[in-house]
N, C-alpha and C positions, 0 to 999 in steps of 0.2 A: 434603316437596317444597317448592320455591320457589313463591310465589304473587304475582304482579304486582310482582315486584322483579328487579333485575338480578342475574344469576349472577356472582359475584366470582371464580370459579374457571375452570379450563381444562376441556377435555374435552367441550365442548357441540358435538357434531357433528350435532345434530338440527334446528338452526334454518335451515341452509343446506347446500348441496352441498359436501362436504369430501373432497378427494382425499388430503391428507396432514395428519394431526393431530400436531402437535409441541407441542401445549399441555398434554398429560397425560403423566406420567412413569411408565408401567408397563413391565413386562418387554418388551423388544424382540422376544422370541420368542413372545410371546402367552401362551396358556394351555396347559399341558401336556395332551396328548391324554388321559391317564389321569384328569385332573381333570374334563375335559368328560364323559368316559364315566361317571364316578362320580356326577356331578351329574344326568346324564340318567337313569341307572338308578334314582336315588332318587325319581324322579317316580312310580314304582309305588306309593310310599307317600304320594302327594299328598292322599289323602283323609284322612290322619291328621294331627294336630297334630305340630309338630316337638318333639323332646326339649327341654323347658324348662331342663334342666340341661347340655345339650350334653355328655353323659357321654362318649361315644366320642371327641369332638373334644378335650375337656379331657384325656383320658387320652393321646391321641396327642401333644398339645402338650407335656404333662408329660414324656413319654418322649424326645421329640425335643430338647427344650430343657434338660432336666435341672432342671426347676423343680417344686416341689411342687404337686400339683393344687390345694390350697387357696389357693395364691397366684395362681391364674388365673381370670379373668373374660372371657367372650367377648361380643361385641356385633355389632350391625348396621353393620359398618364401624368404622373408627378414629374417625370423626367423632362417632358416637353416644357412644363411651367418653370423648371429650373433654368433651362436654356433661354426661354422667352424672358424671364426676369433679367438675366445677365445681359441679353441683347438690348433690353429696354433701358436698364439702369446705367449700363456702361461704367461699371465700377472699375477704376484703375488699380485700386489696392484693397483687398479684403483680408479679413482675419478668420481663421477656422481652427479646429482642433486636429490633432493627429494622435491616434487614428480617427477618421470619420468617413462618411460616405463620399466617394471620389468625384461624383458628378459636379459638385459645387465648383471645385477647382478646375476641372475640365472645361466646364461651361465659361467660367471667367477667362480662362486662358484663350479660348476660342474667339472671344470678343475683346482681346487686348488687355485683359486684367491679370494681376498677379496676386497670389495668396500667401500671406505670412501664416505660419503653422505654429501653434502652441502645443508642445509635446505633452501628452498625457503619459504618466508613469505607472507601471504595473504595481509597484510597491505603494502607490496611492490609490489603488483600486480603479485606476483609469478615470478619476475625477480631477477637475482642475484644482491647482493649489491655491494658497493664499496670494500668490503673486499674479494670478491671471488678470485681475483688473489693472494692476500696475503695468502689466505687459500690454494689455489692450491700449491703455492711454499712451504709452510710449510709441506703439506702432502707428496710432492715429489712422486707422483704416476708414475707408468710405462706407464699408459695410462689414457686418459681423454674421457669419454663418454658424448656427448651432443646430444640432439634430437632437431632439428630445422625445423619447429616449435615444441615446446615441447609438449609431450603427458603425462598427460591429460590437461595441462593449455591452450594450443593453442597459446602460446606466441612465437613470433619471437625474437631472440636475437639481440640486437643492433649490427651492423656490426663492429663497433669499438672494442666491447668487444670480438667478435670472433677473430678479428685480434690480439688482445692483448693475447688471449689464444694461438693462433698459435705461436706467438713470445716466450711466456713462455715455451711451449712445446718443441720448438727447443732448448732453452737454458738448459732445464733440461733433454733433451733426451727422452721425452715421446711421445708416439703415440697419435694422436687425432682421435678418432672415432666419425664421425658426421652422424647421422641418418637424411637423407633428404627425407624420404618416403612420408611425407605430403607436401613437399615444393611446388610441382606443383599445389596444390589446395589452396595455401596461397595467401593472399593479400599482395604483396610485397615479399622481401626476395631474396637473390641471392645465387646460388649454389657456392660452393668453388672448383668446378672442374677445374677451371683455375689456381689453385694453386698447383696442383698435381705434376707436374714435379719438382717444387722447394721445395717441402716437401715430401719426400718419407714416412714420418711417418703419413701422412694424409690418412685417409680411409673414404670413403663416401659410404653410404648404400642407395639404392633406391629400389622401388618395383612398380609393375604394379597394385598391390592390391587396393591402395587407388585412384590413378589417373584415372584408367580405370575400376574400379569396378570388378577386376578379382580375388577376394579373393578365389573363389573356384578352380581356376586353378593353384594357387601357383607358382608365378614367381617373383623373385627378382634378383637384380644385384648389383654389387659394383664396385668402382673405387679405384685403388691405383697404384702409381708408384713403389711400392715394389713388384716386380715380384716374388721374393722368397717367400714372405708371400702368394701371390695368389697361387703360385704352391703348397705350403704346404697345404693351405686350400683345394685346389682341390684333393690332395691326401687323405684328411680326409673325403671326401664325396663320395657317390657312383657315378660311371661314367655315369649312365643314370638317374640321379635324376631330370632332367628337361624334362618332357614328351613331346612327339611330338605335341599334341594340345597346350600346354603351349607355346612352341617355336613359333608355327605358329601364335597364338594369339598375342604374343608379337610383332612380326614383323608387323602385321596389326595394332596394337594399336599405334605404333610410327607414323603412317600416319594420325592419328585422331586428329590433333591439334585443328581443328575447334570445335570438340566435347568437348575437354578439356576446351577451352575457354568459350563455353556455360555453362558448369558446373561452372566454376569460377564466371561468371556473376550471375548465380543463387544464389550461395553461398553468394556473396557480397550483394545481395538483401535481402536474408532471414536471414542471421546471425544477423544483427542489429535489425531486427523486432522481432526475437525470444528473443534476449537479453532484449529488452524493455518490451516484454510480461512477461518474468520471473521476472524482477524487479518490474513490476506492481503487481505481486503476493507477493511481499515482500521478495523476494529471493536475495541472494548476487550472482553476476555473475561475473566471471573473464573476463577481456577483452580478445578477441580472434582474431587472424589474419587468421583463417583457418576454416575448416568445422566441428567444434565441439566446444562446450561450457562446461566449468567447473563451477558448481554452488553448492551452499549449500542450503539444504532444509529440511523439516521435516524428521525424522528418519523412519517414517512409509511410506514415499512416494514410495519407491522402491516396497514394498509388495503390496500397494494399487493399483499401476499401473499394476503389474503383474496379478492381478485378472481381469483386463480389457484386458489383452493380450498385454500389452505395456512393452517393455524392455528398461531400462536405464542401463548405465554402472555404477555399484556400485563401487565407488573409495575408499571404506574402506581399501582395501589392499595396497593402495599406501603409502609408507612411507611419512610422513609429512602431510597426510590427516586423514581420520577416518570415523566413521559412520555419515551419513548425507551429505557426499560429493558425487556428481554424475557428470557424463559426458554424454552429449546428442549430437547426430549427428545433422547436418544441412541438411534437406532433402527438398523435393519439397513443395510448398506452401500448397497444399491440405492436404498433410500428416502432415505438421507442424501445421495446424489448427486443425486437429483431435488430435494430441498430446497435444496441449495447452489446448483444451477443456477437455481432460481426467485429465490433471494436475490441472486445475481450480476445477474440481469436487472433486478431492481428497483433495485438500488444503482447500476448503470450508468446507469439512466434519470433519477437524481437530478440 
């Protein structure tokens, strides 16, 4: 938990009255009813310790994803696995993009590592330029961190770029950490899980948080053919870190493909509508392939919306961005209409 420090992330609905939370990017349909039922039913076993091997969950993930069970490690949310990876790998120098999710650099720094940041440019649509591979080769990192689709930009990386990064990582002996937590909600994009056996340095991060709305249950998992790395990560985390309700919910969620498809269809309808509405307000909006939009607006917008009980993700703390940059989720039509009305009211009063 945080202790006497500022929360750098979105989703904090506990400090004040919130009527619309657009600061966290979870499934706009919420949690599948079958998942809630499975978690609730598991409470009958609350007097017992959780399975420390997550046996049923690992089996379900293996069957659903087509990945060997020995390549799978589960954790108390994706964030725990990020910190466990950095604790186990002990990377002294890594490379990442700017902007991107902040926990990679935070975890690396905690365990003595440093992160070289490649700046993404607004005029290039926040995608890496032609010099990215040359930059990586010159930096010679021990690990490369990519978030695909990237957070907060929402951009999927071109497949040929990712394959070139893989080739380069193999050549220089670097690990490649790819965060695929939002991939299941993206329009397009392919997982790299089929490449695991041929590249033991590849590490893929996944979570039930985004796809199935299970943020409060804290459940993540990762894939790697480097079993020694996974064993070390497991040694560095508590044996009962994945609760019984989380394990039961995860197994149930993997059977909810139709629910996930409905969410993706909703996102694909609402995302372009939201982007067009924001642009009509005179705001610059980044192209997005997933369930959130990065945009630039008035510096007063965040505070003005908070007075109305509406939360956006303030992106001022992302390297490469600054004050006036915001990220908003894509949610249901009625909620999106209420958000847009609140934004129009705030921007008209500027």
